[in-house]
VOKOL-144373 format. One record per residue (C-alpha): x, y, z; residue in one letter. Coordinates in steps of 0.1 Angstrom, whole numbers, plus 5000, padded with zeros to 4 digits. Example, Ala and Ser with C-alpha at 12.3 -4.5 7.8 and 13.67 -1.06 7.14 Angstrom:
residues 2
512349555078A 513749895071S 
end
This chain:
residues 327
595023712681X 592023532669X 591323592634X 588723572606X 589923542570X 587123572542X 587823492504X 585923442472X 586923222440X 587023472410X 584123382386X 582823092406X 579923082431X 582222952458X 583223142490X 585423052518X 586323142553X 589023032579X 588823092616X 591823072641X 590523112676X 593823152698X 593523432728X 589923392729X 589923002732X 592523022760X 590223272779X 587623042778X 589322742790X 591222962819X 587823072833X 587022702837X 590422612853X 588922542885X 586422312870X 587922202838X 586021992811X 587721662800X 589721712768X 587221542745X 584721782757X 586722092754X 587922002722X 584321932709X 583422272722X 586522432705X 585222262673X 581722432679X 583222762685X 585122752653X 581922642634X 579722892651X 581923162641X 581823032605X 578223002602X 577623332618X 579823502591X 577923342564X 574523512573X 573223892572X 571423852606X 570824122632X 571023882664X 572623552680X 573523232664X 573022942690X 574522632681X 573622302702X 574121942703X 572121742726X 571521362733X 571121112760X 575121022764X 577521182791X 577321512774X 573821622778X 574221932758X 577022152744X 576322482734X 577922792716X 576423132711X 577823372685X 576923732683X 576423932651X 580024122662X 581523752663X 581523782701X 581223442715X 580723222746X 580322842748X 579722592777X 578522202782X 576722012809X 578321672816X 576621392836X 578621072842X 581720952830X 583220972795X 584620652779X 588820642780X 590820782751X 594420852747X 594121092721X 592021342737X 589121292713X 586021102711X 583521042685X 579821212688X 578120862694X 580220802726X 579821142739X 576221242734X 574521022706X 574920702725X 571520562715X 571020712684X 568620982695X 570921292695X 570221622678X 572121922665X 570122272667X 570922602652X 568822902662X 568723242651X 567723462680X 566823812666X 568524122685X 564824282688X 561724072689X 557724152688X 555024122665X 556624352639X 560024222644X 561823892635X 560923592654X 563423322663X 564223042637X 565522712643X 566422412623X 567222062640X 568821762623X 569721432637X 573221312647X 572521022625X 572720982587X 570120912563X 570820542569X 570220582606X 573920522613X 575620752640X 578021042629X 581221062642X 582521402635X 580821752640X 581821872606X 579721592591X 576821682610X 576822032601X 577721972563X 574221752565X 572522022582X 573622302555X 572322062527X 569021952543X 567822282559X 569722562539X 570222382505X 573922492504X 576722252496X 579222312525X 582722142533X 584022182568X 587122092583X 587422182620X 590022122650X 590722202684X 593222142713X 594122332745X 595822632726X 593722692695X 590422622678X 590022642641X 588122572611X 587822632572X 584522652554X 583922622517X 580622712502X 578822682468X 576722992466X 573123022450X 573323122413X 571323442411X 572223772429X 576023662438X 578123952427X 581223712425X 579623542395X 580123832374X 583923772374X 585823702343X 585923322334X 582523242350X 581622872347X 579722792314X 576922592334X 575622412363X 577922092358X 580922312352X 580122502384X 579722172404X 583022022392X 584622352401X 583022332437X 583821992443X 587622042432X 587822352458X 586022132486X 588421842477X 591222072485X 589922202516X 589621842527X 593221752523X 593822002550X 594821772583X 594021862618X 597521902626X 597922162600X 595022342608X 596122372642X 599822462639X 599922642603X 599223022600X 596223132582X 598423282554X 600322932546X 597122722550X 595222902522X 598422952498X 599122582500X 595522502495X 594422702468X 597922832449X 596522732415X 593122902421X 592223272414X 591323392446X 590023732461X 591223782499X 589524022519X 591324192552X 591223962580X 589024052611X 590824072643X 590424252677X 587124422680X 586224322643X 586923982647X 586123672670X 586423712708X 585223572740X 582523792757X 579623692781X 576423892783X 576123802820X 575824092844X 574924182882X 571924332869X 570524022848X 571123802877X 569224052900X 566624012874X 566723662876X 566323642913X 563223882914X 561423632893X 562023342917X 559823572940X 560823732975X 559523422995X 561923192975X 564923422976X 564323513014X 564323113024X 567723083005X 569323363024X 568023233057X 569322873049X 572822983035X 573223353048X 573723443010X 572923352974X 575723282950X 574823242915X 577723132890X 577523192852X 577922882832X 579723022803X 582323272819X 582323142853X 581923462870X 580223442904X 577723692918X 577123732956X 574123872973X 573823903009X 570923953031X 570924343025X 571424292985X 568524032984X 566224283003X 566824562979X 565924342951X 562124392961X 562124752973X 560324862941X 559224542931X 555924682918X 557624862892X 559424572879X 558524392846X 558624012846X 561623852832X 563623512828X 564123302858X 567323162843X 570523332838X 571423362802X 
end
């Protein structure tokens, strides 16, 4: 079962999280069994899914976190959406052939950032919008470092994003295969207003706290991809931090933990078709005999025959405008 573990380091402004996506990740791959992504793309999406769950878990926000990378390589865009209850979905658009590889993995500059113009975007999409509500927020960073050199690993891009956009020192280790997507996050917290700073043995000054964070981040970085993918969460945490004073919280699993869920529905597809207009919908039905719409996230297909399509516009004067794409 997929699980999320949260923990704090007593007396230090440092927190950690470890996620293991098992059944939820397999479900995503199984839904694409008829049109599977190549291994490097699916493994990239797995790392993005693990990272998305970790990042959503670090914020107090009523809405979705949308994590995208895009560029001019064969992978035009890869996206993960994680709701505040940790339900997530993911997909990618691939055009052209990927470079060959025997490892099942490729660096970002080979898949996405071929010409150095790739970007990483994190969007916070509030559950409720409006003039009196919160507005969407988006932060964007390059897939190249400060020297203009392409970054190979997704974890390095996100660490750079957290430093630049959120001013939070963060260490990430990510890995994915066809059975599991996993990640560990270590983050240095702001000094003010954090309850864990009240613990006994609090570091005396900023230099001590920086040293403590660097020590813990280094321990996390010793975790190999193979260990992250094969060892249980309890074993990983015990091996890494056995000398640290750590406060562990109960694991989040099931409906309280990370899980696959898609927000598509027959009603949302119907709304999308209505916004195409009666003339466009009728022309498609006349040409093809029906309309078939597939969700890019979960692979579910929705069929509308001539009768279904006509019913879409029965009360069209009472319908409010909406999007023209399935989200």
